[in-house]
N, C-alpha and C positions, 0 to 999 in steps of 0.2 A: 409453455411455448417450447418448441423443439429447437428453434434457431433464434439467436439474439445478436444484435449489433452492438458491439462494445467500443466506446471511444476512449482513447488515451490522449491526455494532454501533457506533453513534455515541454516545459517552458523555463525561462530564466526569471529571476526575481530581482527586485530593487529594495531599497530601505523604506519605501513608501507603502504602507499597509493597504490603503484604499486603492492605490494604483495597481497593486498586485491582485486585489480582489476583482477589480473591474476588468483587468486583463484576463483573469481566469473565466469570468463570465463571458467575455467576448469569444474566447476560445471554445467554451462550452457551446455557445451558439453556433460556432463554425462546425463543431463535431456533430451537433444535432442536424445541421443543414446537410451534412454528408450521410445522414441516416442513423446516427448513434441513438441507441435506446438507453444505454447505461454509460455514463461518463465518469471516469475516474481521474481525479486531480492528484498531483504529487504531494508528498509529505510537507506539511507546514508551508503551504503555497502562498500564504498572505505576507510572508516576510523573507528576508535573507535567512540562511541557516545560521541562527544566532548561537547555537550550542558550541561554536568554535572557541568560545571564551566563557568564563564565569563572571557575569556582569549583572548585578541586581537590577539595573535599568531595563534589562530585557524582559523582566516579568511584566512590564507595562504593555507588552504585546499580547498578553493573554486576554481571553474573554470567556463569558459564560457560553455553555452549550446546553440547550438552544440559546441563541444570542444574536447579535447584529449580523454576523456573517451567514449563519444558517437561515436567518430571516430573509436576507437578500437572495440567497441561493434557492430557498424554497419557492420564492416568487418566480424565479427563472425556471425551475424544474416544472412547476405547474404550467407556465406559459408554453414551454417547449414540449411538455409531455415526456420528459426524460428523467431517469434516476440519476442523482448526483452523489458521488462519494467524495466527501470533503474532509481533508486532514487539517486539524486546527490545534492551536495551543489553548488548552482549556484551563480557565480559572474556576476551580470547584468552589472554593471559599477562600477567605483571607489566609494566605500562606500555604495553600494546597493546590497543586497544579498537575495536569496530566497532558500527555501527548495523545490526542484523541481524534478519532475519525467519526464524523456524523454521516448518516445515510438519509437522503431525502427522496421520497418516492415520486413517481411520475405525476401524481396529483398535487405535489407540494407538501405532502404529509411528512412530518419528521418521524422516522421509524425507530430512531434510537442511536446509540453510539457504542463504539468499541474503544477501550483505553489500552494503549500499548502495554504489553505485559513484560517484555524483555527490554531493559534500559541499559544502554552501553555507557562506558566511561573509558574513553581512549583519547589520546592526543587529538585535538580538534573536534572531538565528539563528546563533550562533557555533559551528557544528558542527565546524569544522576543529580547534577546541581539543580536542574529545573523540574524534572518530572518524577512524580510518585508512581511506582509501578501500578499497572492496572489492577482493579479489584472487581471488575464486572465479569471476569472469566472470558472464555472464548465465545464468540457470538456469530449467529447467522441472521440474515435479514430477508424476509420474504417480500421482495419487491414485485412490481407489476410484471416484470419480464423474466425474473429468475430468482432463485434463492441463492444469495451470495454470502460468502464469508470474507471478512476483512481482517487482515493482519498488517502490521506496520514495520517497515524497514528492518530493524535488528531482529524482529520476530522471524525474518526470512531464514535465518540460519538454524532454526530449531524444528526438526521434523515432527516433534511432539505437538507443536502448535498447529501445524498443517493437518496432521492426522486427526486431532480432536475436532477441528473445525469441519473437516470432511465428514467425520462420523456424525456430526450434528445435522448433516443434510445439505451442506453447501454444494452447489452445482458449479460454481466458479470461485476461485480464490483470488482476491485482489490484494496487492501489496503496494500502497503508496510509500514512496521511498525518497530519501535524500542521502545519496552516497557518491563519493568521488575519490580522487587521488590527489596527493600533494604534488604540486608542479615541480618540486625538487626531486621527485623520484625518477628512477630510470624507466624507460619504456617497457622493458621486460617485466618489471614489477607491476606496473600499471596493467598490462595485459593479463598477467596471471591473476591479479585481484579481480578484475572484471569477469574473467572466465569462471572463477570460483563462485562469484556472486550469481551469475546466470545459471551455472550448473546445479547449485544446491536447490534453486527454485524449480528448475525443470525436473529435478528428482522428486520434488513434492507432487508435481503433476503425474509422474509415472506411478509413484507409490500409492497414490490415492485415486487414480483414474479420473482426473478432472482437468479442466483448463485452468491455467495460471496466468494472471495479468499483472505485470509489474510496471509501475509508472514512476520514473525517476526525474529529478530536475536536471538542468543542464546549464553550463556557463561558469565563468570564473567568479569566485567570491573570496572573501578574506583578503582583500587587496591583491588578488592574483595568486595567493598561496594555495588555493584549493580549486581544482577543476572538477565540478560535478559532471559525471561521465555520461549522463543521458543513457543511451542504450536500452531504453524501455522496450519491453518485448511481450509477446503472447506465445505461450506454449500450449500445444494440444495435450490430451491425456497420455500420450506416449512420449512426451518430451520433445516433439518436433517443433521447431520455431515456425510460427505462422507469420510473424512480423518481428523485426528488430529495428529500432530507431538508430539514428546516427549518434555520434558521441559529441557533436559540437553545434547542433542546430535545434531550434524549437520545432516541434512537429505535432500535428494533430492527425491521428490516424483512427480509422474505424475498421474494425475487424469482425467479420461474421463468425460466430461460434455455433457449432451444431452440438447441442447438449445431449442428443441421443447417443453420441459416440462414447460417452462414459459407460453406458450399458454394454456396448460391444467390447471395449477394452477390459472392463471389469469381468466380463464373462470369459473372454479368451485368456486373460492373464488375471486369475482370481486371487489377487493378493488379499483382499478383504475376507474372502471365504476362508483362507488358510491361516489367518492370524491365530496365534496361540495365546489368547488373552489370559489363560490360566498361568502363563509363565512370565508375565511382564511386571510383576510386582517390584522387582529390583530397580526398575526405572525411576521409582520415586525416591531413591537414595541419591545423595549428592555424589558419592563415590562408593564403590563396593570394595571395602577393605578386606584383606584376608582374614582378619580376626573379627 
């Protein structure tokens, strides 16, 4: 297909897992009613962002993939004829957990999952306590409407991840996300951080000549200490914003993407053609020491 309608669901969450799931389903229906063919939900949408603390009780939020949430979403995908991108807390086995996104095709078929590769450990983002780094590698999924690549939140900052996924044939890069700012920070810092977050992802669109879709959560959490900044957006292959959500409201938006534009941008700005793959071996080193 040359054109595809992409739905972004930016929403707030509560401590009630089933309530969040049903809310996401309702908003997926709303996106489908607006014409969406692929619907992307935000990172870990069935719960509050629990990685703000190291609490063993939070492991009870995890589930198998495929499992209850993917079963429920599969039925919705089949009913509506839409692809659903669902970011979930995966329990792989006893004591082994991942931050994982499942992809459900428009006929309800489970196409597989991507496990988050880059795991942060920062104040209020203690993800290494919960998640084992992904071991499935980078992935693309051939859905009914497009071949899509999935990366998750902290993966956003790594051009290598975007490049590899693009080289695997992704026509669109999706980034389910949970990121915000501390309410104790000054406004200038908040603005600078959001701009950096958006800029790095728009650069992936430019460098790889494809559309980037980033879907973030919104609202106050951690008893008001963290404001998830929303700002979900869609970038075309030249880094132009086609859509940007607000910073303080839930939004469901459907954006048409013309996938044929990748060929035009890649032809006129042939970054892929001019890659010097013979010179990139040093990138596999942690740091290039002089000795």
